[in-house]
PASEBA-1860 file (N, C-alpha, C; in nm, 3 decimals):
! residues 81
1> MMGSLPPE> -0.073/-1.478/-7.078/-0.025/-1.425/-6.934/-0.218/-1.371/-6.880 ~ -0.203/-1.240/-6.954/-0.330/-1.147/-6.913/-0.478/-1.195/-6.933 ~ -0.467/-1.357/-7.017/-0.585/-1.401/-7.000/-0.621/-1.464/-6.903 ~ -0.553/-1.486/-6.827/-0.563/-1.608/-6.698/-0.612/-1.520/-6.568 ~ -0.591/-1.441/-6.604/-0.646/-1.304/-6.487/-0.807/-1.272/-6.500 ~ -0.824/-1.249/-6.344/-0.993/-1.170/-6.371/-1.007/-1.067/-6.405 ~ -1.122/-0.991/-6.545/-1.076/-0.886/-6.604/-1.078/-0.754/-6.538 ~ -1.120/-0.735/-6.376/-1.120/-0.648/-6.308/-0.968/-0.625/-6.259
9> RSANVSGV> -0.900/-0.769/-6.284/-0.734/-0.695/-6.258/-0.646/-0.640/-6.340 ~ -0.722/-0.695/-6.478/-0.585/-0.619/-6.588/-0.552/-0.543/-6.597 ~ -0.591/-0.363/-6.536/-0.519/-0.293/-6.561/-0.398/-0.288/-6.433 ~ -0.429/-0.333/-6.328/-0.280/-0.358/-6.236/-0.184/-0.447/-6.303 ~ -0.225/-0.578/-6.384/-0.127/-0.654/-6.410/-0.063/-0.602/-6.537 ~ -0.117/-0.495/-6.634/-0.109/-0.435/-6.730/0.037/-0.388/-6.726 ~ 0.015/-0.290/-6.577/0.091/-0.190/-6.532/0.287/-0.248/-6.464 ~ 0.207/-0.374/-6.397/0.322/-0.455/-6.335/0.421/-0.491/-6.442
17> MSTTRTVG> 0.320/-0.542/-6.576/0.421/-0.611/-6.641/0.507/-0.481/-6.745 ~ 0.439/-0.366/-6.793/0.539/-0.285/-6.832/0.650/-0.229/-6.699 ~ 0.580/-0.255/-6.617/0.718/-0.159/-6.560/0.840/-0.284/-6.512 ~ 0.821/-0.385/-6.508/0.919/-0.545/-6.500/0.995/-0.484/-6.637 ~ 0.909/-0.505/-6.787/0.971/-0.462/-6.849/1.040/-0.397/-6.903 ~ 1.050/-0.284/-6.881/1.137/-0.149/-6.836/1.267/-0.153/-6.768 ~ 1.221/-0.200/-6.630/1.346/-0.229/-6.527/1.397/-0.310/-6.614 ~ 1.384/-0.432/-6.691/1.488/-0.582/-6.775/1.559/-0.504/-6.880
25> QSFGVALV> 1.483/-0.396/-6.947/1.573/-0.326/-7.028/1.674/-0.212/-6.989 ~ 1.639/-0.184/-6.853/1.759/-0.039/-6.853/1.828/-0.201/-6.761 ~ 1.801/-0.240/-6.739/1.918/-0.346/-6.688/2.028/-0.408/-6.736 ~ 1.929/-0.436/-6.847/2.028/-0.493/-6.970/2.123/-0.380/-7.039 ~ 2.065/-0.275/-7.068/2.152/-0.126/-7.104/2.290/-0.109/-7.011 ~ 2.226/-0.110/-6.901/2.377/-0.100/-6.784/2.417/-0.220/-6.777 ~ 2.404/-0.314/-6.793/2.493/-0.445/-6.799/2.569/-0.428/-6.926 ~ 2.513/-0.432/-7.036/2.664/-0.369/-7.168/2.718/-0.251/-7.158
33> GAALALGS> 2.659/-0.158/-7.103/2.757/-0.023/-7.100/2.859/-0.028/-6.973 ~ 2.839/-0.145/-6.853/2.924/-0.198/-6.769/3.046/-0.266/-6.818 ~ 2.961/-0.400/-6.911/3.097/-0.435/-6.996/3.213/-0.378/-7.069 ~ 3.130/-0.310/-7.142/3.137/-0.167/-7.230/3.293/-0.133/-7.153 ~ 3.268/-0.059/-7.036/3.364/0.073/-6.998/3.443/-0.057/-6.936 ~ 3.439/-0.177/-6.873/3.544/-0.248/-6.801/3.659/-0.277/-6.918 ~ 3.642/-0.239/-7.076/3.730/-0.312/-7.148/3.683/-0.399/-7.239 ~ 3.582/-0.470/-7.199/3.553/-0.603/-7.275/3.518/-0.586/-7.438
41> PIQVTLWL> 3.611/-0.634/-7.515/3.511/-0.634/-7.656/3.432/-0.654/-7.680 ~ 3.389/-0.602/-7.805/3.214/-0.543/-7.799/3.189/-0.696/-7.871 ~ 3.234/-0.771/-7.945/3.179/-0.932/-7.934/3.165/-0.987/-7.800 ~ 3.269/-0.992/-7.723/3.182/-1.067/-7.593/3.079/-1.014/-7.544 ~ 3.103/-0.829/-7.530/2.962/-0.787/-7.469/2.837/-0.798/-7.516 ~ 2.829/-0.839/-7.684/2.728/-0.859/-7.713/2.636/-1.000/-7.739 ~ 2.782/-1.093/-7.700/2.756/-1.239/-7.649/2.686/-1.241/-7.529 ~ 2.744/-1.186/-7.433/2.655/-1.151/-7.272/2.509/-1.107/-7.267
49> GAGTTLLA> 2.502/-1.004/-7.341/2.349/-0.943/-7.360/2.302/-1.084/-7.482 ~ 2.360/-1.140/-7.520/2.227/-1.278/-7.578/2.242/-1.368/-7.500 ~ 2.308/-1.373/-7.398/2.313/-1.488/-7.321/2.229/-1.465/-7.195 ~ 2.175/-1.332/-7.194/2.112/-1.259/-7.046/1.907/-1.284/-7.179 ~ 1.975/-1.225/-7.269/1.834/-1.237/-7.337/1.764/-1.416/-7.350 ~ 1.873/-1.486/-7.368/1.787/-1.619/-7.352/1.769/-1.690/-7.243 ~ 1.815/-1.640/-7.085/1.761/-1.667/-6.971/1.668/-1.583/-6.950 ~ 1.616/-1.472/-6.991/1.465/-1.379/-7.017/1.353/-1.471/-7.057
57> LLASLSRV> 1.372/-1.536/-7.214/1.359/-1.623/-7.295/1.314/-1.694/-7.164 ~ 1.381/-1.803/-7.155/1.386/-1.906/-7.054/1.248/-1.923/-6.952 ~ 1.298/-1.795/-6.880/1.182/-1.742/-6.776/1.056/-1.763/-6.789 ~ 1.043/-1.669/-6.940/0.903/-1.638/-6.950/0.854/-1.752/-7.001 ~ 0.892/-1.823/-7.042/0.898/-1.947/-7.121/0.804/-2.075/-7.015 ~ 0.889/-2.057/-6.906/0.816/-2.126/-6.810/0.707/-2.084/-6.727 ~ 0.687/-1.963/-6.767/0.550/-1.884/-6.657/0.425/-1.941/-6.781 ~ 0.451/-1.985/-6.906/0.323/-2.043/-6.981/0.219/-2.113/-6.912
65> SLAQRALV> 0.309/-2.235/-6.886/0.220/-2.351/-6.842/0.122/-2.286/-6.752 ~ 0.218/-2.231/-6.655/0.152/-2.156/-6.504/0.064/-2.101/-6.553 ~ 0.070/-1.984/-6.634/-0.081/-1.926/-6.667/-0.175/-2.007/-6.712 ~ -0.138/-2.078/-6.825/-0.229/-2.164/-6.906/-0.345/-2.222/-6.812 ~ -0.265/-2.271/-6.658/-0.311/-2.376/-6.558/-0.391/-2.277/-6.486 ~ -0.375/-2.210/-6.475/-0.453/-2.071/-6.368/-0.566/-2.064/-6.465 ~ -0.571/-2.042/-6.632/-0.688/-2.027/-6.680/-0.776/-2.104/-6.666 ~ -0.740/-2.232/-6.673/-0.810/-2.360/-6.697/-0.901/-2.349/-6.550
73> ERRASSVG> -0.859/-2.353/-6.435/-0.926/-2.329/-6.350/-0.964/-2.239/-6.302 ~ -0.949/-2.111/-6.377/-1.076/-2.013/-6.306/-1.191/-2.039/-6.413 ~ -1.187/-2.069/-6.551/-1.261/-2.120/-6.657/-1.362/-2.231/-6.557 ~ -1.318/-2.341/-6.485/-1.340/-2.405/-6.467/-1.478/-2.385/-6.350 ~ -1.365/-2.270/-6.230/-1.443/-2.237/-6.093/-1.576/-2.153/-6.177 ~ -1.558/-2.069/-6.288/-1.716/-1.959/-6.320/-1.788/-2.089/-6.375 ~ -1.797/-2.164/-6.449/-1.876/-2.274/-6.513/-1.969/-2.306/-6.366 ~ -1.862/-2.332/-6.274/-1.997/-2.423/-6.124/-2.075/-2.305/-6.055
81> K> -2.060/-2.194/-6.114/-2.136/-2.080/-6.032/-2.271/-2.116/-6.069
END
């Protein structure tokens, strides 16, 4: 993902990615904690965590092709300059 952006924007993007990762981790901990607090069995809670992890993986993989296309377009436009 970082390679598809201009180098001068990499610091900003790195911060956004780090913040997003931290929010996702916090949300995951809160979700598992809430499920346990509501009395869900531990195994069900772990499957819930695995399911949400799978959804996050699929969302990330769907963005890879978009980043590759943007990188190809950026390289093509920089060659023409």
